[in-house]
C-alpha positions, 0 to 999 in steps of 0.5 A, spaced: 486 746 342 490 740 339 497 740 343 502 736 339 510 734 341 515 740 340 518 738 333 524 735 333 523 731 339 519 724 340 514 720 344 516 713 347 510 709 346 511 702 349 514 699 343 519 705 342 521 705 350 523 698 348 527 699 343 530 705 347 532 700 353 534 695 349 540 700 346 541 703 353 542 697 356 546 695 351 551 701 352 551 699 359 552 692 358 558 694 354 561 699 358 561 695 365 564 689 362 570 694 359 571 697 366 568 703 365 564 707 371 557 710 370 556 718 372 551 723 370 550 730 371 545 736 371 540 736 365 542 744 365 549 748 367 551 755 366 551 757 359 559 759 360 561 752 361 559 750 354 560 756 350 568 756 353 568 749 352 566 748 345 567 754 341 561 758 337 558 752 334 555 749 340 553 756 342 548 756 336 545 749 338 543 751 345 537 752 349 539 757 353 534 761 358 535 766 364 533 763 371 529 768 377 536 770 379 538 773 372 543 767 371 545 765 364 543 758 363 543 752 358 540 745 357 546 741 356 547 739 349 553 734 350 556 732 357 563 732 356 563 740 359 560 737 365 564 731 365 570 736 365 567 741 371 566 734 375 573 732 375 576 739 376 572 739 383 575 733 385 581 733 381 586 730 388 581 725 390 579 721 384 583 715 382 587 716 375 586 714 370 578 715 370 574 710 365 567 714 366 561 713 362 554 716 361 547 716 357 544 723 358 539 726 354 541 731 350 537 738 347 540 741 341 537 747 337 538 744 331 534 743 324 530 736 324 532 732 319 534 725 318 538 722 323 538 729 327 533 731 332 533 736 338 532 731 343 536 725 343 540 720 348 547 719 347 552 714 350 559 717 352 565 713 354 571 717 356 578 716 359 581 722 363 588 722 366 591 719 360 596 722 355 598 715 352 595 713 345 593 706 348 587 710 351 585 712 345 585 705 342 581 703 348 575 708 347 575 705 340 575 698 342 569 699 346 565 703 340 567 696 336 565 692 342 558 695 342 557 695 335 559 687 335 554 686 340 548 689 337 550 685 331 553 690 326 560 687 322 565 691 318 561 690 312 556 694 316 560 700 319 567 703 319 571 707 324 574 713 320 580 715 324 584 722 323 589 726 327 587 734 328 595 736 329 597 732 323 591 735 318 593 742 321 601 740 319 599 738 312 594 744 311 600 748 313 605 745 308 600 747 302 601 754 304 594 755 308 596 760 313 596 758 321 590 764 322 585 761 317 586 754 320 580 754 325 576 757 319 578 751 315 577 745 319 570 745 320 570 745 313 574 739 312 570 736 317 564 736 312 568 733 307 565 726 307 558 728 307 558 732 300 560 732 293 567 734 291 564 740 287 560 742 294 567 741 297 571 745 293 566 751 294 566 750 301 574 751 300 574 757 296 569 760 301 574 759 307 580 762 303 583 756 299 585 756 292 583 751 287 590 747 287 589 747 295 583 744 295 585 739 290 590 737 294 587 736 300 582 731 297 588 727 294 591 727 301 584 725 304 583 719 299 590 716 301 590 709 304 592 707 311 599 706 309 600 711 304 597 717 308 602 714 314 608 715 309 606 722 306 606 725 313 613 722 315 615 728 310 612 733 314 616 737 319 615 737 327 609 732 327 614 726 328 610 724 335 603 724 332 605 720 326 608 715 332 602 715 335 598 714 329 602 708 328 602 706 335 594 707 335 593 702 329 598 696 332 594 696 339 587 696 334 590 690 330 592 687 337 585 688 340 582 685 334 578 691 332 582 694 326 578 690 321 573 696 323 577 702 322 581 706 317 585 712 317 581 718 314 585 725 315 579 728 312 576 726 319 577 732 323 571 733 327 567 740 328 568 742 335 574 747 337 576 742 343 579 737 340 587 736 340 589 729 337 587 723 334 579 724 332 574 719 329 567 718 327 563 712 325 559 711 319 555 706 316 559 703 310 555 706 304 555 713 308 548 714 307 547 716 314 550 721 318 556 720 323 553 714 328 559 716 333 565 721 333 570 723 339 577 723 340 582 726 344 581 734 348 587 734 352 586 742 353 579 741 356 580 741 363 585 747 363 580 751 359 575 750 365 580 752 370 583 745 372 590 743 371 592 740 364 590 733 364 590 728 358 583 726 356 579 722 351 572 719 348 566 719 344 559 719 344 554 715 340 547 718 339 541 713 339 538 716 332 542 715 327 544 708 330 536 706 331 535 708 323 541 703 321 540 698 326 532 698 322 536 698 315 540 692 317 535 688 320 539 687 327 533 690 332 531 683 335 523 682 337 522 686 343 515 685 343 513 684 351 511 678 354 509 675 360 511 669 364 504 668 367 497 670 365 492 668 370 485 667 368 479 667 373 475 661 370 469 661 375 464 666 378 467 666 385 474 666 383 477 673 383 480 673 389 484 667 388 486 670 382 488 676 385 492 672 390 495 668 385 498 674 381 500 677 387 504 671 390 507 670 383 509 677 382 513 676 389 516 670 387 520 675 382 515 672 376 511 677 371 504 675 371 497 679 370 491 678 369 484 681 365 481 687 369 475 685 365 470 680 368 469 676 361 468 669 359 475 664 359 475 665 351 476 672 351 481 672 358 485 667 354 485 671 348 488 677 352 493 672 355 496 670 347 495 678 345 500 679 352 505 674 349 504 670 356 508 663 356 503 660 361 496 660 362 494 658 369 486 657 369 483 658 376 477 654 377 472 653 383 472 646 385 467 643 391 471 643 398 470 636 398 476 636 393 479 642 395 480 645 401 480 652 398 474 650 394 479 652 388 483 649 383 489 651 378 490 648 371 496 650 367 497 650 360 503 652 355 501 657 351 507 656 346 505 649 344 498 648 347 500 642 352 497 642 359 499 639 365 495 633 366 492 634 373 489 639 377 494 643 383 491 646 389 493 653 390 497 652 397 501 647 394 503 650 387 508 654 388 512 650 394 512 643 390 519 640 390 520 640 382 518 648 382 523 650 387 529 654 386 526 655 378 530 661 375 526 662 369 520 660 365 523 655 361 526 651 366 519 652 369 516 648 363 521 643 364 520 641 370 512 640 369 514 636 363 511 642 359 517 644 354 516 639 348 514 641 342 
């Protein structure tokens, strides 16, 4: 019987693994330079942690199971509940605000489609312990910093910013009953993804009449300044409007505003968001959201801790990978070697292995052919492996070399060869090769860097 991978999962062959590592390395690099510290948590938790925190929508996406002790557990569909649990456990000893990040493997029991899988990796950025809208601006800036890091511009992607309280106030102002708000918000979350006609159908199913649906669409289509001016006419939301204006001012000062726009259609589907929310889309919005997040000030309290300001976002690797490929932003990730050592003689395999081991110990990437084959075939393997330098280990009369072995060096990038033979014992100890940091410097020191 042929066993295949589970639907909605991926096998990471070396070329796919290189892309995954490139993305994760960029996530980690951007996080650290913005002052965030890394954390992680178990891949499964008690089921209640997720159902209490995220509501019914996330509960339907869980891979749950019962352990041998009869306890209800679930593989994590996201890591924010674990973050809240961890913070609550050591709330009195943690420095505030906490700027934490993580890159967990997550699983959701969803229907696989373009940009959505059942297993994926997600970059999470969170600031816990600050009520200031500056923390929201900081998270958005980190997101924009990463987008720039991987070569995306404001013409490629856009951060669309909404406000959950302001959207609720607008709905109430057009006659939506407060008890119907929670039912309607998931519908509004779908607004950027569906046509006007489909949106109207969803609104009617949620209890809105046609006039209310049209007003919601009109409001959502306003520009940055128009929407802020209109929001000032609503009762009881002055602070939220001020926060939105402050956020925009911070983003302008940070140089991130060109990537952003205010969009009251963004409300996020999960139940725990309490304030400013945002999603990142490709400019054409032909893909699912690349990232999404916002403020969740009640989460720690819901999970048994104190009421503490918190904000953050998550970015999955699936949609991001699609977008980077479409925009030709993925660099050449072909694996390469510094050295490929060729045993060019009947009795040169042991000196070859000795040299390879010495190169690796010195921090170089080095390999050799497992097959005992002729030199041209070994050289072809070196080229196929992307090696920068080939070192030929050749036999010589002991009268010429104390070890009976000499080395020849060839730059495989430009076919230049080092003009003289070297003795293995002195090769890595040559004065010009001391403290060499990379293969380009190595070639330069030996006069082989020319084109």
